[in-house]
mmCIF file as Biopython writes it, N, C-alpha, C and O atoms, coordinates in Angstrom:
data_model
#
loop_
_atom_site.group_PDB
_atom_site.id
_atom_site.type_symbol
_atom_site.label_atom_id
_atom_site.label_alt_id
_atom_site.label_comp_id
_atom_site.label_asym_id
_atom_site.label_entity_id
_atom_site.label_seq_id
_atom_site.pdbx_PDB_ins_code
_atom_site.Cartn_x
_atom_site.Cartn_y
_atom_site.Cartn_z
_atom_site.occupancy
_atom_site.B_iso_or_equiv
_atom_site.auth_seq_id
_atom_site.auth_asym_id
_atom_site.pdbx_PDB_model_num
ATOM 1   N N  . UNK A ? 1  ? -2.964 -10.755 5.015   1.0 0.0 1  A 1 
ATOM 2   C CA . UNK A ? 1  ? -2.186 -9.933  4.124   1.0 0.0 1  A 1 
ATOM 3   C C  . UNK A ? 1  ? -2.839 -9.705  2.812   1.0 0.0 1  A 1 
ATOM 4   O O  . UNK A ? 1  ? -2.537 -8.705  2.160   1.0 0.0 1  A 1 
ATOM 5   N N  . UNK A ? 2  ? -3.758 -10.603 2.356   1.0 0.0 2  A 1 
ATOM 6   C CA . UNK A ? 2  ? -4.402 -10.485 1.065   1.0 0.0 2  A 1 
ATOM 7   C C  . UNK A ? 2  ? -5.296 -9.308  1.000   1.0 0.0 2  A 1 
ATOM 8   O O  . UNK A ? 2  ? -5.544 -8.804  -0.095  1.0 0.0 2  A 1 
ATOM 9   N N  . UNK A ? 3  ? -5.816 -8.816  2.134   1.0 0.0 3  A 1 
ATOM 10  C CA . UNK A ? 3  ? -6.662 -7.619  2.119   1.0 0.0 3  A 1 
ATOM 11  C C  . UNK A ? 3  ? -5.872 -6.384  1.927   1.0 0.0 3  A 1 
ATOM 12  O O  . UNK A ? 3  ? -6.451 -5.355  1.580   1.0 0.0 3  A 1 
ATOM 13  N N  . UNK A ? 4  ? -4.586 -6.406  2.126   1.0 0.0 4  A 1 
ATOM 14  C CA . UNK A ? 4  ? -3.698 -5.212  2.071   1.0 0.0 4  A 1 
ATOM 15  C C  . UNK A ? 4  ? -3.032 -5.016  0.720   1.0 0.0 4  A 1 
ATOM 16  O O  . UNK A ? 4  ? -2.557 -3.917  0.434   1.0 0.0 4  A 1 
ATOM 17  N N  . UNK A ? 5  ? -2.982 -6.053  -0.130  1.0 0.0 5  A 1 
ATOM 18  C CA . UNK A ? 5  ? -2.241 -5.981  -1.368  1.0 0.0 5  A 1 
ATOM 19  C C  . UNK A ? 5  ? -3.075 -6.442  -2.493  1.0 0.0 5  A 1 
ATOM 20  O O  . UNK A ? 5  ? -3.907 -7.333  -2.320  1.0 0.0 5  A 1 
ATOM 21  N N  . UNK A ? 6  ? -2.890 -5.873  -3.653  1.0 0.0 6  A 1 
ATOM 22  C CA . UNK A ? 6  ? -3.475 -6.304  -4.928  1.0 0.0 6  A 1 
ATOM 23  C C  . UNK A ? 6  ? -2.347 -6.502  -5.941  1.0 0.0 6  A 1 
ATOM 24  O O  . UNK A ? 6  ? -1.356 -5.771  -5.935  1.0 0.0 6  A 1 
ATOM 25  N N  . UNK A ? 7  ? -2.514 -7.501  -6.810  1.0 0.0 7  A 1 
ATOM 26  C CA . UNK A ? 7  ? -1.546 -7.807  -7.851  1.0 0.0 7  A 1 
ATOM 27  C C  . UNK A ? 7  ? -1.823 -6.941  -9.079  1.0 0.0 7  A 1 
ATOM 28  O O  . UNK A ? 7  ? -2.989 -6.823  -9.455  1.0 0.0 7  A 1 
ATOM 29  N N  . UNK A ? 8  ? -0.856 -6.344  -9.713  1.0 0.0 8  A 1 
ATOM 30  C CA . UNK A ? 8  ? -1.024 -5.553  -10.993 1.0 0.0 8  A 1 
ATOM 31  C C  . UNK A ? 8  ? -0.823 -6.571  -12.090 1.0 0.0 8  A 1 
ATOM 32  O O  . UNK A ? 8  ? -0.481 -7.731  -11.864 1.0 0.0 8  A 1 
ATOM 33  N N  . UNK A ? 9  ? -1.049 -6.085  -13.264 1.0 0.0 9  A 1 
ATOM 34  C CA . UNK A ? 9  ? -1.003 -6.900  -14.431 1.0 0.0 9  A 1 
ATOM 35  C C  . UNK A ? 9  ? 0.450  -7.329  -14.770 1.0 0.0 9  A 1 
ATOM 36  O O  . UNK A ? 9  ? 0.657  -8.357  -15.416 1.0 0.0 9  A 1 
ATOM 37  N N  . UNK A ? 10 ? 1.431  -6.547  -14.337 1.0 0.0 10 A 1 
ATOM 38  C CA . UNK A ? 10 ? 2.854  -6.797  -14.666 1.0 0.0 10 A 1 
ATOM 39  C C  . UNK A ? 10 ? 3.495  -7.705  -13.553 1.0 0.0 10 A 1 
ATOM 40  O O  . UNK A ? 10 ? 4.655  -8.104  -13.651 1.0 0.0 10 A 1 
ATOM 41  N N  . UNK A ? 11 ? 2.673  -8.011  -12.482 1.0 0.0 11 A 1 
ATOM 42  C CA . UNK A ? 11 ? 3.197  -8.914  -11.458 1.0 0.0 11 A 1 
ATOM 43  C C  . UNK A ? 11 ? 3.632  -8.144  -10.174 1.0 0.0 11 A 1 
ATOM 44  O O  . UNK A ? 11 ? 3.998  -8.764  -9.176  1.0 0.0 11 A 1 
ATOM 45  N N  . UNK A ? 12 ? 3.589  -6.838  -10.213 1.0 0.0 12 A 1 
ATOM 46  C CA . UNK A ? 12 ? 3.959  -6.083  -8.959  1.0 0.0 12 A 1 
ATOM 47  C C  . UNK A ? 12 ? 2.762  -6.065  -8.052  1.0 0.0 12 A 1 
ATOM 48  O O  . UNK A ? 12 ? 1.673  -6.507  -8.420  1.0 0.0 12 A 1 
ATOM 49  N N  . UNK A ? 13 ? 2.975  -5.543  -6.848  1.0 0.0 13 A 1 
ATOM 50  C CA . UNK A ? 13 ? 1.909  -5.437  -5.858  1.0 0.0 13 A 1 
ATOM 51  C C  . UNK A ? 13 ? 1.583  -4.034  -5.535  1.0 0.0 13 A 1 
ATOM 52  O O  . UNK A ? 13 ? 2.487  -3.225  -5.326  1.0 0.0 13 A 1 
ATOM 53  N N  . UNK A ? 14 ? 0.337  -3.707  -5.484  1.0 0.0 14 A 1 
ATOM 54  C CA . UNK A ? 14 ? -0.142 -2.329  -5.043  1.0 0.0 14 A 1 
ATOM 55  C C  . UNK A ? 14 ? -0.488 -2.390  -3.579  1.0 0.0 14 A 1 
ATOM 56  O O  . UNK A ? 14 ? -0.974 -3.393  -3.056  1.0 0.0 14 A 1 
ATOM 57  N N  . UNK A ? 15 ? -0.210 -1.244  -2.926  1.0 0.0 15 A 1 
ATOM 58  C CA . UNK A ? 15 ? -0.534 -1.147  -1.482  1.0 0.0 15 A 1 
ATOM 59  C C  . UNK A ? 15 ? -1.084 0.275   -1.281  1.0 0.0 15 A 1 
ATOM 60  O O  . UNK A ? 15 ? -0.818 1.199   -2.050  1.0 0.0 15 A 1 
ATOM 61  N N  . UNK A ? 16 ? -1.864 0.386   -0.202  1.0 0.0 16 A 1 
ATOM 62  C CA . UNK A ? 16 ? -2.241 1.766   0.192   1.0 0.0 16 A 1 
ATOM 63  C C  . UNK A ? 16 ? -1.325 2.296   1.159   1.0 0.0 16 A 1 
ATOM 64  O O  . UNK A ? 16 ? -0.472 1.567   1.665   1.0 0.0 16 A 1 
ATOM 65  N N  . UNK A ? 17 ? -1.445 3.601   1.477   1.0 0.0 17 A 1 
ATOM 66  C CA . UNK A ? 17 ? -0.491 4.275   2.355   1.0 0.0 17 A 1 
ATOM 67  C C  . UNK A ? 17 ? -0.987 4.260   3.782   1.0 0.0 17 A 1 
ATOM 68  O O  . UNK A ? 17 ? -2.191 4.193   4.030   1.0 0.0 17 A 1 
ATOM 69  N N  . UNK A ? 18 ? -0.097 4.319   4.684   1.0 0.0 18 A 1 
ATOM 70  C CA . UNK A ? 18 ? -0.354 4.331   6.115   1.0 0.0 18 A 1 
ATOM 71  C C  . UNK A ? 18 ? -0.656 5.736   6.570   1.0 0.0 18 A 1 
ATOM 72  O O  . UNK A ? 18 ? -0.652 6.658   5.755   1.0 0.0 18 A 1 
ATOM 73  N N  . UNK A ? 19 ? -0.921 5.928   7.852   1.0 0.0 19 A 1 
ATOM 74  C CA . UNK A ? 19 ? -1.151 7.193   8.503   1.0 0.0 19 A 1 
ATOM 75  C C  . UNK A ? 19 ? -2.474 7.848   8.039   1.0 0.0 19 A 1 
ATOM 76  O O  . UNK A ? 19 ? -2.553 9.075   7.972   1.0 0.0 19 A 1 
ATOM 77  N N  . UNK A ? 20 ? -3.481 7.069   7.728   1.0 0.0 20 A 1 
ATOM 78  C CA . UNK A ? 20 ? -4.763 7.677   7.278   1.0 0.0 20 A 1 
ATOM 79  C C  . UNK A ? 20 ? -5.967 7.276   8.146   1.0 0.0 20 A 1 
ATOM 80  O O  . UNK A ? 20 ? -7.102 7.580   7.778   1.0 0.0 20 A 1 
ATOM 81  N N  . UNK A ? 21 ? -5.753 6.607   9.277   1.0 0.0 21 A 1 
ATOM 82  C CA . UNK A ? 21 ? -6.918 6.097   9.927   1.0 0.0 21 A 1 
ATOM 83  C C  . UNK A ? 21 ? -7.344 6.921   11.077  1.0 0.0 21 A 1 
ATOM 84  O O  . UNK A ? 21 ? -8.545 6.965   11.340  1.0 0.0 21 A 1 
ATOM 85  N N  . UNK A ? 22 ? -6.456 7.607   11.820  1.0 0.0 22 A 1 
ATOM 86  C CA . UNK A ? 22 ? -6.915 8.429   12.992  1.0 0.0 22 A 1 
ATOM 87  C C  . UNK A ? 22 ? -5.860 9.549   13.144  1.0 0.0 22 A 1 
ATOM 88  O O  . UNK A ? 22 ? -4.850 9.613   12.443  1.0 0.0 22 A 1 
ATOM 89  N N  . UNK A ? 23 ? -6.180 10.414  14.108  1.0 0.0 23 A 1 
ATOM 90  C CA . UNK A ? 23 ? -5.376 11.641  14.360  1.0 0.0 23 A 1 
ATOM 91  C C  . UNK A ? 23 ? -5.152 12.447  13.072  1.0 0.0 23 A 1 
ATOM 92  O O  . UNK A ? 23 ? -4.034 12.813  12.709  1.0 0.0 23 A 1 
ATOM 93  N N  . UNK A ? 24 ? -6.290 12.701  12.405  1.0 0.0 24 A 1 
ATOM 94  C CA . UNK A ? 24 ? -6.216 13.401  11.153  1.0 0.0 24 A 1 
ATOM 95  C C  . UNK A ? 24 ? -6.371 14.910  11.264  1.0 0.0 24 A 1 
ATOM 96  O O  . UNK A ? 24 ? -6.145 15.631  10.293  1.0 0.0 24 A 1 
ATOM 97  N N  . UNK A ? 25 ? -6.764 15.402  12.473  1.0 0.0 25 A 1 
ATOM 98  C CA . UNK A ? 25 ? -7.004 16.862  12.553  1.0 0.0 25 A 1 
ATOM 99  C C  . UNK A ? 25 ? -5.705 17.671  12.359  1.0 0.0 25 A 1 
ATOM 100 O O  . UNK A ? 25 ? -5.740 18.764  11.793  1.0 0.0 25 A 1 
ATOM 101 N N  . UNK A ? 26 ? -4.615 17.165  12.803  1.0 0.0 26 A 1 
ATOM 102 C CA . UNK A ? 26 ? -3.385 17.956  12.692  1.0 0.0 26 A 1 
ATOM 103 C C  . UNK A ? 26 ? -2.727 17.801  11.329  1.0 0.0 26 A 1 
ATOM 104 O O  . UNK A ? 26 ? -1.775 18.518  11.022  1.0 0.0 26 A 1 
ATOM 105 N N  . UNK A ? 27 ? -3.202 16.905  10.531  1.0 0.0 27 A 1 
ATOM 106 C CA . UNK A ? 27 ? -2.621 16.709  9.189   1.0 0.0 27 A 1 
ATOM 107 C C  . UNK A ? 27 ? -3.364 17.661  8.236   1.0 0.0 27 A 1 
ATOM 108 O O  . UNK A ? 27 ? -4.575 17.857  8.347   1.0 0.0 27 A 1 
ATOM 109 N N  . UNK A ? 28 ? -2.628 18.226  7.327   1.0 0.0 28 A 1 
ATOM 110 C CA . UNK A ? 28 ? -3.171 19.177  6.382   1.0 0.0 28 A 1 
ATOM 111 C C  . UNK A ? 28 ? -3.974 18.488  5.310   1.0 0.0 28 A 1 
ATOM 112 O O  . UNK A ? 28 ? -3.757 17.317  4.999   1.0 0.0 28 A 1 
ATOM 113 N N  . UNK A ? 29 ? -4.933 19.252  4.734   1.0 0.0 29 A 1 
ATOM 114 C CA . UNK A ? 29 ? -5.732 18.644  3.675   1.0 0.0 29 A 1 
ATOM 115 C C  . UNK A ? 29 ? -4.866 18.126  2.495   1.0 0.0 29 A 1 
ATOM 116 O O  . UNK A ? 29 ? -5.163 17.091  1.898   1.0 0.0 29 A 1 
ATOM 117 N N  . UNK A ? 30 ? -3.836 18.847  2.195   1.0 0.0 30 A 1 
ATOM 118 C CA . UNK A ? 30 ? -2.932 18.394  1.098   1.0 0.0 30 A 1 
ATOM 119 C C  . UNK A ? 30 ? -2.252 17.052  1.477   1.0 0.0 30 A 1 
ATOM 120 O O  . UNK A ? 30 ? -2.128 16.152  0.647   1.0 0.0 30 A 1 
ATOM 121 N N  . UNK A ? 31 ? -1.834 16.951  2.701   1.0 0.0 31 A 1 
ATOM 122 C CA . UNK A ? 31 ? -1.199 15.716  3.132   1.0 0.0 31 A 1 
ATOM 123 C C  . UNK A ? 31 ? -2.144 14.523  3.102   1.0 0.0 31 A 1 
ATOM 124 O O  . UNK A ? 31 ? -1.763 13.442  2.652   1.0 0.0 31 A 1 
ATOM 125 N N  . UNK A ? 32 ? -3.365 14.708  3.573   1.0 0.0 32 A 1 
ATOM 126 C CA . UNK A ? 32 ? -4.379 13.686  3.548   1.0 0.0 32 A 1 
ATOM 127 C C  . UNK A ? 32 ? -4.778 13.263  2.135   1.0 0.0 32 A 1 
ATOM 128 O O  . UNK A ? 32 ? -5.004 12.087  1.852   1.0 0.0 32 A 1 
ATOM 129 N N  . UNK A ? 33 ? -4.855 14.285  1.246   1.0 0.0 33 A 1 
ATOM 130 C CA . UNK A ? 33 ? -5.208 13.971  -0.156  1.0 0.0 33 A 1 
ATOM 131 C C  . UNK A ? 33 ? -4.093 13.195  -0.786  1.0 0.0 33 A 1 
ATOM 132 O O  . UNK A ? 33 ? -4.386 12.262  -1.534  1.0 0.0 33 A 1 
ATOM 133 N N  . UNK A ? 34 ? -2.849 13.493  -0.553  1.0 0.0 34 A 1 
ATOM 134 C CA . UNK A ? 34 ? -1.741 12.763  -1.117  1.0 0.0 34 A 1 
ATOM 135 C C  . UNK A ? 34 ? -1.614 11.337  -0.530  1.0 0.0 34 A 1 
ATOM 136 O O  . UNK A ? 34 ? -1.057 10.463  -1.193  1.0 0.0 34 A 1 
ATOM 137 N N  . UNK A ? 35 ? -2.093 11.095  0.638   1.0 0.0 35 A 1 
ATOM 138 C CA . UNK A ? 35 ? -1.985 9.812   1.292   1.0 0.0 35 A 1 
ATOM 139 C C  . UNK A ? 35 ? -3.099 8.882   0.721   1.0 0.0 35 A 1 
ATOM 140 O O  . UNK A ? 35 ? -3.044 7.668   0.919   1.0 0.0 35 A 1 
ATOM 141 N N  . UNK A ? 36 ? -4.077 9.437   0.036   1.0 0.0 36 A 1 
ATOM 142 C CA . UNK A ? 36 ? -5.106 8.580   -0.556  1.0 0.0 36 A 1 
ATOM 143 C C  . UNK A ? 36 ? -4.628 7.762   -1.713  1.0 0.0 36 A 1 
ATOM 144 O O  . UNK A ? 36 ? -5.274 6.770   -2.048  1.0 0.0 36 A 1 
ATOM 145 N N  . UNK A ? 37 ? -3.503 8.122   -2.366  1.0 0.0 37 A 1 
ATOM 146 C CA . UNK A ? 37 ? -3.029 7.476   -3.560  1.0 0.0 37 A 1 
ATOM 147 C C  . UNK A ? 37 ? -2.484 6.103   -3.174  1.0 0.0 37 A 1 
ATOM 148 O O  . UNK A ? 37 ? -2.209 5.855   -2.000  1.0 0.0 37 A 1 
ATOM 149 N N  . UNK A ? 38 ? -2.329 5.230   -4.127  1.0 0.0 38 A 1 
ATOM 150 C CA . UNK A ? 38 ? -1.735 3.905   -3.933  1.0 0.0 38 A 1 
ATOM 151 C C  . UNK A ? 38 ? -0.333 3.903   -4.467  1.0 0.0 38 A 1 
ATOM 152 O O  . UNK A ? 38 ? 0.023  4.677   -5.356  1.0 0.0 38 A 1 
ATOM 153 N N  . UNK A ? 39 ? 0.450  3.022   -3.910  1.0 0.0 39 A 1 
ATOM 154 C CA . UNK A ? 39 ? 1.872  2.903   -4.302  1.0 0.0 39 A 1 
ATOM 155 C C  . UNK A ? 39 ? 2.138  1.443   -4.650  1.0 0.0 39 A 1 
ATOM 156 O O  . UNK A ? 39 ? 1.348  0.562   -4.310  1.0 0.0 39 A 1 
ATOM 157 N N  . UNK A ? 40 ? 3.264  1.191   -5.333  1.0 0.0 40 A 1 
ATOM 158 C CA . UNK A ? 40 ? 3.659  -0.170  -5.584  1.0 0.0 40 A 1 
ATOM 159 C C  . UNK A ? 40 ? 4.704  -0.546  -4.474  1.0 0.0 40 A 1 
ATOM 160 O O  . UNK A ? 40 ? 5.429  0.295   -3.943  1.0 0.0 40 A 1 
ATOM 161 N N  . UNK A ? 41 ? 4.716  -1.849  -4.176  1.0 0.0 41 A 1 
ATOM 162 C CA . UNK A ? 41 ? 5.621  -2.364  -3.121  1.0 0.0 41 A 1 
ATOM 163 C C  . UNK A ? 41 ? 7.067  -2.235  -3.655  1.0 0.0 41 A 1 
ATOM 164 O O  . UNK A ? 41 ? 7.317  -2.539  -4.821  1.0 0.0 41 A 1 
ATOM 165 N N  . UNK A ? 42 ? 7.981  -1.804  -2.844  1.0 0.0 42 A 1 
ATOM 166 C CA . UNK A ? 42 ? 9.348  -1.558  -3.309  1.0 0.0 42 A 1 
ATOM 167 C C  . UNK A ? 42 ? 10.040 -2.886  -3.560  1.0 0.0 42 A 1 
ATOM 168 O O  . UNK A ? 42 ? 9.553  -3.934  -3.136  1.0 0.0 42 A 1 
ATOM 169 N N  . UNK A ? 43 ? 11.148 -2.848  -4.231  1.0 0.0 43 A 1 
ATOM 170 C CA . UNK A ? 43 ? 11.825 -4.058  -4.667  1.0 0.0 43 A 1 
ATOM 171 C C  . UNK A ? 43 ? 12.352 -4.884  -3.457  1.0 0.0 43 A 1 
ATOM 172 O O  . UNK A ? 43 ? 12.409 -6.112  -3.524  1.0 0.0 43 A 1 
ATOM 173 N N  . UNK A ? 44 ? 12.732 -4.200  -2.364  1.0 0.0 44 A 1 
ATOM 174 C CA . UNK A ? 44 ? 13.285 -4.883  -1.176  1.0 0.0 44 A 1 
ATOM 175 C C  . UNK A ? 44 ? 12.211 -5.714  -0.474  1.0 0.0 44 A 1 
ATOM 176 O O  . UNK A ? 44 ? 12.523 -6.713  0.175   1.0 0.0 44 A 1 
ATOM 177 N N  . UNK A ? 45 ? 10.938 -5.299  -0.604  1.0 0.0 45 A 1 
ATOM 178 C CA . UNK A ? 45 ? 9.856  -5.960  0.123   1.0 0.0 45 A 1 
ATOM 179 C C  . UNK A ? 45 ? 9.077  -6.967  -0.775  1.0 0.0 45 A 1 
ATOM 180 O O  . UNK A ? 45 ? 8.237  -7.722  -0.285  1.0 0.0 45 A 1 
ATOM 181 N N  . UNK A ? 46 ? 9.373  -6.958  -2.080  1.0 0.0 46 A 1 
ATOM 182 C CA . UNK A ? 46 ? 8.604  -7.712  -3.036  1.0 0.0 46 A 1 
ATOM 183 C C  . UNK A ? 46 ? 8.588  -9.205  -2.706  1.0 0.0 46 A 1 
ATOM 184 O O  . UNK A ? 46 ? 7.545  -9.855  -2.772  1.0 0.0 46 A 1 
ATOM 185 N N  . UNK A ? 47 ? 9.788  -9.751  -2.340  1.0 0.0 47 A 1 
ATOM 186 C CA . UNK A ? 47 ? 9.835  -11.167 -2.068  1.0 0.0 47 A 1 
ATOM 187 C C  . UNK A ? 47 ? 9.077  -11.527 -0.827  1.0 0.0 47 A 1 
ATOM 188 O O  . UNK A ? 47 ? 8.471  -12.597 -0.770  1.0 0.0 47 A 1 
ATOM 189 N N  . UNK A ? 48 ? 9.088  -10.672 0.177   1.0 0.0 48 A 1 
ATOM 190 C CA . UNK A ? 48 ? 8.338  -10.948 1.465   1.0 0.0 48 A 1 
ATOM 191 C C  . UNK A ? 48 ? 6.816  -11.073 1.138   1.0 0.0 48 A 1 
ATOM 192 O O  . UNK A ? 48 ? 6.127  -11.992 1.582   1.0 0.0 48 A 1 
ATOM 193 N N  . UNK A ? 49 ? 6.349  -10.098 0.340   1.0 0.0 49 A 1 
ATOM 194 C CA . UNK A ? 49 ? 4.940  -10.103 -0.021  1.0 0.0 49 A 1 
ATOM 195 C C  . UNK A ? 49 ? 4.556  -11.282 -0.843  1.0 0.0 49 A 1 
ATOM 196 O O  . UNK A ? 49 ? 3.465  -11.832 -0.695  1.0 0.0 49 A 1 
ATOM 197 N N  . UNK A ? 50 ? 5.425  -11.666 -1.690  1.0 0.0 50 A 1 
ATOM 198 C CA . UNK A ? 50 ? 5.117  -12.882 -2.584  1.0 0.0 50 A 1 
ATOM 199 C C  . UNK A ? 50 ? 5.053  -14.130 -1.645  1.0 0.0 50 A 1 
ATOM 200 O O  . UNK A ? 50 ? 4.217  -15.003 -1.879  1.0 0.0 50 A 1 
ATOM 201 N N  . UNK A ? 51 ? 5.885  -14.236 -0.623  1.0 0.0 51 A 1 
ATOM 202 C CA . UNK A ? 51 ? 5.812  -15.370 0.237   1.0 0.0 51 A 1 
ATOM 203 C C  . UNK A ? 51 ? 4.530  -15.369 1.080   1.0 0.0 51 A 1 
ATOM 204 O O  . UNK A ? 51 ? 3.966  -16.423 1.372   1.0 0.0 51 A 1 
ATOM 205 N N  . UNK A ? 52 ? 4.092  -14.194 1.457   1.0 0.0 52 A 1 
ATOM 206 C CA . UNK A ? 52 ? 2.862  -14.074 2.218   1.0 0.0 52 A 1 
ATOM 207 C C  . UNK A ? 52 ? 1.612  -14.383 1.402   1.0 0.0 52 A 1 
ATOM 208 O O  . UNK A ? 52 ? 0.595  -14.801 1.955   1.0 0.0 52 A 1 
ATOM 209 N N  . UNK A ? 53 ? 1.688  -14.175 0.074   1.0 0.0 53 A 1 
ATOM 210 C CA . UNK A ? 53 ? 0.524  -14.305 -0.801  1.0 0.0 53 A 1 
ATOM 211 C C  . UNK A ? 53 ? 0.835  -15.294 -1.927  1.0 0.0 53 A 1 
ATOM 212 O O  . UNK A ? 53 ? 0.986  -14.868 -3.072  1.0 0.0 53 A 1 
ATOM 213 N N  . UNK A ? 54 ? 0.937  -16.593 -1.647  1.0 0.0 54 A 1 
ATOM 214 C CA . UNK A ? 54 ? 1.299  -17.564 -2.703  1.0 0.0 54 A 1 
ATOM 215 C C  . UNK A ? 54 ? 0.235  -17.707 -3.773  1.0 0.0 54 A 1 
ATOM 216 O O  . UNK A ? 54 ? 0.509  -18.076 -4.914  1.0 0.0 54 A 1 
ATOM 217 N N  . UNK A ? 55 ? -0.990 -17.402 -3.367  1.0 0.0 55 A 1 
ATOM 218 C CA . UNK A ? 55 ? -2.113 -17.640 -4.356  1.0 0.0 55 A 1 
ATOM 219 C C  . UNK A ? 55 ? -2.502 -16.419 -5.189  1.0 0.0 55 A 1 
ATOM 220 O O  . UNK A ? 55 ? -3.409 -16.486 -6.019  1.0 0.0 55 A 1 
ATOM 221 N N  . UNK A ? 56 ? -1.797 -15.287 -4.956  1.0 0.0 56 A 1 
ATOM 222 C CA . UNK A ? 56 ? -2.038 -14.105 -5.771  1.0 0.0 56 A 1 
ATOM 223 C C  . UNK A ? 56 ? -1.178 -13.994 -6.984  1.0 0.0 56 A 1 
ATOM 224 O O  . UNK A ? 56 ? -1.300 -13.032 -7.742  1.0 0.0 56 A 1 
#
């Protein structure tokens, strides 16, 4: 799990978006460009990620 998440300065976790690895021909350029951005982990999943990454 450590390869999938990075800790921010404020203690939140950054994650990359799914649906970007294959079957990209049917997805529009706009959709693929928007999927390149990173997101923060939502509040509901924050505790689960913290338990998976005790050293981060």
